[in-house]
C-alpha positions in Angstrom: 52.9 72.6 78.4 50.4 69.8 77.1 47.9 71.3 79.4 48.4 74.9 78.1 47.9 73.4 74.1 44.8 71.8 75.4 43.1 74.6 76.5 44.2 76.7 73.6 42.6 73.9 71.4 39.5 74.0 73.5 38.5 77.4 73.2 39.5 77.6 69.5 36.9 74.6 69.3 34.2 76.9 71.1 35.2 79.8 69.0 34.5 77.7 65.8 31.1 76.0 67.1 30.0 79.9 68.4 31.2 81.2 64.8 29.0 78.4 63.0 25.9 79.1 65.1 26.5 82.7 64.3 26.5 82.0 60.8 23.5 79.6 61.0 21.4 82.1 62.6 22.3 85.1 60.5 21.5 82.7 57.7 18.2 81.7 59.3 17.2 85.5 59.8 18.0 86.1 56.5 15.9 83.8 55.0 13.3 85.0 57.0 13.6 88.6 56.1 13.6 87.2 52.5 10.4 85.3 53.2 8.7 88.1 55.0 9.2 90.5 52.2 8.2 87.9 49.5 4.9 87.5 51.5 4.3 91.5 52.1 4.9 91.8 48.2 2.5 88.9 47.4 0.0 90.4 49.7 0.6 93.8 48.0 0.3 92.2 44.6 -3.0 90.5 45.5 -4.7 94.2 46.9 -3.6 96.0 43.9 -5.2 93.1 41.7 -8.3 93.4 43.6 -8.3 97.0 43.4 -7.5 96.9 39.5 -10.6 94.3 39.1 -12.7 96.6 41.5 -16.3 97.2 39.6 -15.3 101.4 40.0 -11.9 100.9 38.5 -12.8 98.7 35.5 -15.9 101.2 34.6 -13.2 103.9 34.9 -11.1 102.0 32.9 -13.5 101.2 30.3 -14.5 105.3 30.2 -10.9 106.3 29.7 -10.4 103.6 27.1 -13.5 105.0 25.2 -12.2 108.6 25.4 -9.0 107.6 24.1 -10.3 106.4 21.3 -12.7 108.8 20.3 -9.7 111.6 20.8 -7.6 109.1 18.6 -10.5 109.3 16.0 -11.0 113.3 16.1 -7.2 113.5 15.7 -7.2 111.2 12.4 -10.0 113.5 11.2 -8.4 116.7 11.8 -10.6 117.7 14.6 -9.5 118.5 18.3 -8.6 115.8 20.5 -11.2 116.6 23.1 -14.7 117.4 22.0 -16.4 120.2 24.4 -19.9 118.2 24.0 -18.7 115.1 24.6 -17.0 116.1 28.1 -20.3 117.7 29.3 -22.3 114.7 28.4 -19.8 112.6 30.2 -19.7 114.9 33.3 -23.7 114.6 33.1 -23.3 110.8 33.0 -20.8 110.6 35.8 -22.7 113.2 38.2 -25.9 111.3 37.9 -24.5 108.1 38.7 -24.9 108.5 42.7 -21.7 106.0 43.4 -19.5 108.0 41.5 -21.0 111.3 42.9 -20.5 109.8 46.4 -16.9 108.6 45.5 -16.1 112.1 44.0 -17.3 113.6 47.2 -15.3 111.7 49.6 -12.0 112.1 47.2 -12.4 115.9 47.2 -12.9 115.7 51.0 -9.8 113.6 51.3 -7.9 115.5 49.2 -8.7 119.1 51.2 -8.2 117.4 54.6 -5.1 115.4 53.4 -3.8 118.5 52.0 -4.2 120.6 54.8 -3.0 118.0 57.1 0.1 117.8 54.8 0.9 121.3 54.5 0.8 121.6 58.5 3.2 118.5 58.9 5.3 119.3 56.3 6.2 122.9 57.7 6.5 121.6 61.2 8.9 118.7 60.1 10.7 121.2 57.7 11.3 123.7 60.5 15.3 124.3 61.0 16.4 122.2 63.8 18.6 124.2 66.3 22.0 123.2 65.5 25.1 125.5 66.7 26.8 127.1 69.3 25.8 126.6 72.9 24.7 129.7 75.0 22.3 130.6 78.0 18.6 131.0 77.8 15.0 131.2 79.7 13.1 128.2 78.6 9.4 128.1 78.8 8.3 124.7 80.3 4.9 123.0 79.6 3.5 124.0 83.1 4.6 128.0 81.7 7.5 127.9 84.6 11.0 129.3 83.2 13.8 128.0 83.8 17.7 128.9 83.1 19.1 126.7 80.7 22.9 127.2 80.6 23.7 125.2 77.4 20.8 125.7 75.4 21.5 125.0 71.5 21.4 128.2 69.4 20.7 128.0 65.6 22.9 130.1 63.6 22.0 132.8 60.9 20.0 131.9 58.0 19.0 133.7 54.9 17.9 137.4 55.6 18.9 136.7 59.5 21.6 138.0 62.0 23.0 136.1 64.7 23.1 138.7 67.7 24.6 138.1 71.3 21.9 139.4 73.4 23.4 141.6 76.2 20.1 142.5 78.1 16.5 142.2 77.6 13.5 143.9 79.1 10.4 141.8 80.7 7.0 143.6 81.2 3.5 142.6 81.8 3.4 141.3 78.3 5.6 138.6 79.4 3.3 137.4 82.2 0.4 137.4 79.7 2.5 135.1 77.4 3.0 132.9 80.3 -0.7 132.6 81.0 -1.5 131.5 77.6 -1.4 134.7 75.1 -0.7 134.0 71.6 0.3 130.3 72.6 -1.9 129.1 69.7 -0.5 131.4 67.2 2.8 131.1 68.2 2.9 127.4 67.8 2.3 127.9 64.1 5.0 130.5 63.8 8.3 129.1 66.0 8.9 126.1 67.8 11.5 127.7 70.1 10.7 127.2 73.8 12.4 130.8 74.3 8.7 133.2 75.0 9.6 135.3 77.3 11.9 138.9 76.8 10.1 141.6 74.5 12.8 144.0 73.9 16.7 143.4 73.5 19.9 144.9 73.1 22.9 143.2 71.8 26.2 142.8 69.2 26.1 141.1 65.9 28.2 137.9 65.8 27.2 136.7 62.4 25.2 137.9 59.3 23.3 135.6 56.8 23.3 135.4 53.2 21.0 138.4 51.8 21.8 141.0 54.8 23.5 144.3 53.5 22.6 146.5 56.2 24.0 144.9 58.9 28.0 143.8 60.0 29.7 141.9 62.5 30.3 143.9 65.5 27.3 146.4 65.2 25.6 147.1 68.3 21.8 146.7 67.7 18.5 146.9 69.4 15.3 145.0 68.5 12.0 143.5 69.9 10.3 140.3 69.4 6.3 140.0 69.3 4.3 137.3 71.7 3.9 135.0 68.6 7.4 135.1 67.4 9.1 133.6 70.6 11.4 135.6 72.9 14.6 137.5 73.2 15.8 135.6 76.6 18.5 134.2 74.6 22.1 134.7 75.1 22.6 133.8 71.3 19.7 134.9 69.1 18.8 134.1 65.5 16.6 136.9 64.4 15.3 138.5 60.7 17.4 141.5 59.9 14.1 143.5 59.6 13.5 143.1 63.0 16.6 144.8 64.2 18.3 148.5 63.6 21.5 150.1 64.9 20.9 151.6 68.2 21.9 155.0 69.5 25.9 154.8 70.4 25.6 156.6 73.5 23.3 154.1 75.1 24.9 151.3 77.2 23.0 147.7 76.5 20.9 148.0 79.7 19.6 151.4 78.9 19.2 150.4 75.3 16.8 147.5 76.0 14.6 149.1 78.1 13.2 151.3 75.1 12.5 149.0 71.8 9.3 147.4 73.1 8.2 150.2 75.1 9.0 152.8 72.5 7.5 150.9 69.8 4.3 150.4 71.5 4.4 154.5 72.3 4.9 154.9 68.3 2.0 152.5 67.3 -0.4 154.5 70.2 0.7 158.3 68.6 0.2 156.8 65.3 -3.8 156.1 66.0 -4.5 159.3 67.8 -2.4 161.1 64.8 -0.3 163.3 66.7 2.8 164.9 65.8 5.1 167.9 66.2 3.0 170.2 64.0 -0.3 169.2 65.5 0.0 168.2 69.5 0.5 171.7 70.9 -1.7 172.8 73.6 -3.8 169.3 73.5 -4.9 167.7 76.5 -3.8 164.1 76.9 -4.7 161.7 79.9 -2.2 159.0 79.9 -3.2 156.2 82.3 -1.3 153.9 83.7 1.9 156.1 83.1 4.5 154.2 84.9 5.1 151.6 82.7 7.8 151.7 79.8 5.3 153.0 77.1 3.7 155.4 79.4 6.9 157.1 80.1 7.5 157.3 76.4 4.3 158.9 75.5 4.9 161.6 78.5 7.9 162.3 77.0 7.3 162.8 73.4 4.0 164.3 74.0 5.1 167.1 76.5 7.9 167.7 73.9 5.5 168.3 71.4 3.5 170.6 73.4 0.9 169.0 74.9 -0.3 169.3 78.6 -0.2 166.0 79.9 -2.4 164.5 82.6 -1.1 161.5 84.3 -3.3 159.0 86.2 -0.8 156.5 88.5 -0.1 156.1 92.1 1.3 158.5 94.1 4.4 157.4 95.0 5.4 157.7 91.0 4.3 161.5 90.4 7.7 162.9 91.2 9.5 160.9 88.3 6.6 161.4 86.0 6.6 165.2 86.8 10.7 165.2 85.7 9.9 163.7 82.4 7.1 166.5 81.7 4.2 165.5 83.0 1.6 168.6 84.1 -1.4 167.2 86.2 -1.6 164.6 88.3 -4.3 162.1 89.3 -3.6 159.3 92.1 -5.4 156.5 91.1 -5.3 155.0 94.6 -7.0 157.5 96.4 -7.0 157.1 100.0 -7.1 153.7 100.1 -4.6 151.8 98.5 -6.5 148.3 99.0 -9.2 149.8 96.9 -9.0 148.8 93.0 -8.3 151.6 90.6 -11.5 152.7 89.2 -12.9 154.7 86.3 -14.9 156.6 88.4 -11.9 158.8 89.5 -10.9 159.7 86.3 -14.8 160.5 85.2 -15.0 162.8 88.4 -11.4 164.4 87.4 -12.7 164.8 84.0 -16.2 166.6 84.9 -14.0 168.9 87.5 -10.9 169.9 85.3 -12.5 169.3 82.1 -12.3 166.6 79.3 -9.3 165.7 77.6 -8.7 165.5 73.8 -7.7 161.8 73.9 -6.8 159.5 76.6 -4.5 156.3 76.4 -4.3 153.4 78.6 -1.4 151.7 79.5 -0.2 148.7 81.6 1.5 150.5 84.2 0.4 150.3 88.0 -3.1 152.4 88.4 -4.9 151.2 85.1 -8.5 150.8 86.0 -10.0 147.0 84.5 -11.2 146.3 81.2 -13.4 147.4 79.6 -12.6 151.1 78.1 -15.5 153.6 79.3 -17.4 155.3 76.9 -15.6 158.2 75.1 -18.1 160.5 76.2 -17.2 160.5 79.8 -13.6 161.4 79.5 -13.0 163.1 76.0 -14.2 166.1 74.4 -17.3 166.1 71.9 -14.9 167.1 69.2 -12.4 164.3 70.1 -12.1 161.8 67.0 -13.4 158.2 67.4 -10.0 156.6 67.9 -9.2 158.9 70.7 -9.2 156.5 73.2 -6.2 153.9 72.8 -5.7 150.5 74.5 -2.2 149.6 75.0 -2.3 146.8 77.7 -1.9 143.3 76.1 -5.4 141.7 75.4 -6.5 138.2 74.6 -5.7 137.4 70.6 -8.8 135.8 68.7 -6.6 132.6 67.9 -6.4 132.1 71.6 -10.5 131.6 71.5 -11.1 129.5 68.6 -12.9 126.3 68.7 -11.1 123.2 67.2 -13.0 122.9 64.1 -12.3 126.6 63.3 -8.7 126.6 64.5 -8.1 123.7 61.9 -9.2 126.0 59.2 -7.1 128.6 60.5 -4.3 126.6 60.5 -4.9 125.4 57.0 -5.2 129.1 55.8 -2.4 130.3 57.3 -0.3 127.8 55.7 -1.5 128.2 52.4 -1.1 132.0 52.7 2.6 131.3 53.5 3.0 129.1 50.5 1.2 131.7 47.9 3.6 134.2 49.5 6.3 131.8 48.8 5.5 131.1 45.5 5.0 134.9 44.5 8.6 135.6 45.9 7.7 137.0 49.3 9.6 134.3 51.5 8.0 132.3 54.1 9.0 134.9 57.0 6.3 135.9 58.8 6.9 140.2 59.2 3.3 140.6 57.7 1.9 139.4 61.2 4.0 142.3 63.1 3.2 146.0 63.7 5.2 148.2 61.3 6.7 149.7 64.5 8.2 146.9 65.7 10.5 146.2 62.5 13.2 148.2 61.2 11.3 151.2 59.9 9.8 152.0 63.7 13.1 151.4 65.6 14.8 153.6 63.0 12.3 156.1 64.2 13.0 155.6 67.7 16.4 156.0 67.3 16.1 159.2 65.7 13.9 160.7 68.6 16.6 159.5 71.2 19.5 160.9 69.0 17.4 164.2 68.7 17.0 164.6 72.4 12.9 164.0 72.5 13.3 160.7 73.9 15.0 159.0 76.9 15.0 155.3 77.9 13.6 155.1 81.7 15.7 152.1 83.2 14.0 150.8 86.5 16.1 147.8 87.5 18.3 145.4 86.2 18.6 141.7 87.1 20.4 138.4 86.4 18.7 135.7 84.4 18.3 133.4 87.3 16.2 135.8 89.0 13.5 136.1 86.4 10.8 135.5 88.6 11.7 138.3 90.8 12.1 140.7 87.8 8.8 139.8 86.5 7.1 140.2 89.7 9.0 143.5 90.2 7.8 144.5 86.9 4.1 144.1 87.3 4.3 145.6 90.4 2.7 149.2 91.8 6.6 149.9 92.6 8.1 149.8 88.9 8.6 153.0 87.2 9.7 152.7 83.7 11.2 149.2 82.0 12.8 146.3 84.0 15.6 144.6 82.4 17.3 141.2 82.7 21.1 141.3 81.8 23.5 138.4 80.7 26.8 138.7 82.5 
C-alpha cells in the first residue's frame, strides 16, 4: 500500500511539473505574440508616418487645404463652393508637373490592372463551390483523359436552375474537339466544372430552384450543353432552366438523348440557308457527311419539306440514308477506302448531274478536309452567298489569342457580366449561346418530333465506363446517327 501511495504521489508531482511547464510555455508564447504584434504595429506606424511626411503627400495636403479654404470662403460669400476656373488652373498646374503626371499615369495603370485582376479573382473565388449529393460523373483530367468518378459531388439547383437526373447523354466529334482543347480558354471563364464531355442529354427533373415556373419535379426533359459551358456527363446535373425543355413523351431516354445536340445544329443550319416548309420544295440540297446526327436530321427535314437531297457519305450508310429520305448518293470513298475524301469527287458529280442550291457540310464520315471550296464549283449561280454552311467544330478565336489580348478579353468579359448584373440581366452566360441550343430551339425540336417530321436516329448505346469506346465509335466511319451513353 505504501509503495502504491509513493507511485501515485510521484505521478501527481510529474503532472504538476508538466502543468507548470505548459503554463509557463503558454505564457511565454503569449508574450512573444504580444511583442511581435507590438513590433508590427510600430513598423506600420513608422511606414505611415514616412508616407504622411512624403513630399508629394505633403504638397497634396497643402493643395487640399487650400481648396478647402477657398471653398469655405466662396460658401461664406454665397458663391458655388467650386470655381470651374480655379479647378481648371489647378489641373493645368498639376499636369505641368512631371512628377505628378508620372504619378497619375502609374495610378491609372494600377487601377486598370488591379481592377481587372480583382474582377477575375472575385468571380473565380465567388463561383459556387460544389456541395450536395454524390453521383457518377465523367471527369476530364489535366492530360485530357476521361475517368469515371463514382462519388462526384454535384451542386444543388440555384436561382433559375433545375437539378436533373441525367439518364443518358450523347457523344460526338464535338467531344473529341473539346478533349483536344477546343473552347478550353472560354470555358475557364464560364465554369470550373471538371465535366467537359457530353453534349445532348435526357433525364428527369429532381429539384427546381427559385425563379423557375415552367418546369416541375418529375418532368421528363432534354437539353444540350455547349463546349464552353461544361458537359452533360454527370448523373446529377444542375443547369439553367433556359437550356432545357420537356421532351416528347413517347421517346425513351436513350433515344431522346440522341437528338438535342444534333437537332439544334440542324435547325441552326436551316436558319442560315433560310429554308422552310413553304420554300424548300424542288430545291437540290447536298448534305456532306450525312451519316452524323445532324446530317440525318437535315436529310429528314429537308426531304419532308420537298427538297431533293443528295448525300455524300460512305457507301455502307447509303441504305440507311435512303430510308431517311435521301434521293441521290455520292460515295466519298470511291474505289479505294484508304484514300481520304476529296472535294474533287463532289465537283465532278456537280459537273455531271448539275450544281446544287445549297451545300451543308456535317461532321460525319466522308466529309472532305477544311476549308470549304468556292461556291462556284458546287452551287448554282443563283445560290445566295450563305448557301454553303459548315457544321463541323472549328477552333474558336479565344483559343488562339496571345497572352496580352487574352488578358484584355478576360477583363472585358467580366466587365460585361458585371454590367449585365447591374442592369438586372443576371450573371448567366445564355447570351453566349446559339438561340437554337436554348429553350426556344428545343421546343421547336419537340414540335417537329411530335408532328412526325423528325425522328431521332440512335446508333449505339454504351455504359459510362466505356466512354473511350463510345467516342471512338462516334468518330468512326461505322457510325450512323448519334452515339449515346446511358447511366444504368
